[in-house]
N, C-alpha and C positions, 0 to 999 in steps of 0.2 A: 243335783248330781252333775259332775263335769262332763263335757262332751268327749266322746271317744275319738281317738285318732282316726284320720280319714281312711288309711288303708285297711282298717279292721272292719269286718262285717258287723251287721247289726242284729244277727240272730245267733242263737247258741249252737245250732247244728254246724254252720260254717265256721264259727269260732272254735269248736271242738276239732274240726278238721285241720285248721291252722295249727292249733296246739299240738295235735298228735304228729303232724308233719315235722314241726320243730323238734319234738322229742326224738323222732326217728333219726333225724340228721345229727342230733347230739349223740345218740347211741352209736351211730356209724363212726363218728369222730372218736369216740372212746374206744372202739374196737381196734382202730388203726393205732398202733403203738409207735408213733413217730411225731415229730414237731408239727407237721401239717395236720395230722389227726387231732392233736391237742388244740390247735388253733380253731379247727372246725368245731370241736366240742365246746370250747369256750364261747365262741360266737353263737353257736346253737343254744347253749345254756342261757345266754343273755336274751336271745329272741324268745326262748321258751318262757322265761320269767315275764317278759313283756306280754306275751300272748295270754299267759295265765292271769295276769293282773287285769287285762282287758276282758277276758272271759268271765271273771267273777263279777264284773259290773253289768254284764248283759242280763236282761230280763228274760224270763222263759218264754 
């Protein structure tokens, strides 16, 4: 199994916190109907996908 990126935690509880935080930021960006909100949503979506892919690799 490849090593995880350094800024990502090594347990599922902290990984779930990071993932939920990224999803909340994405949701806030989607609620704001302006270009800045869309930019925040896009960036938050990418971070959410990264957190989700790292979270799946963590062991229980």
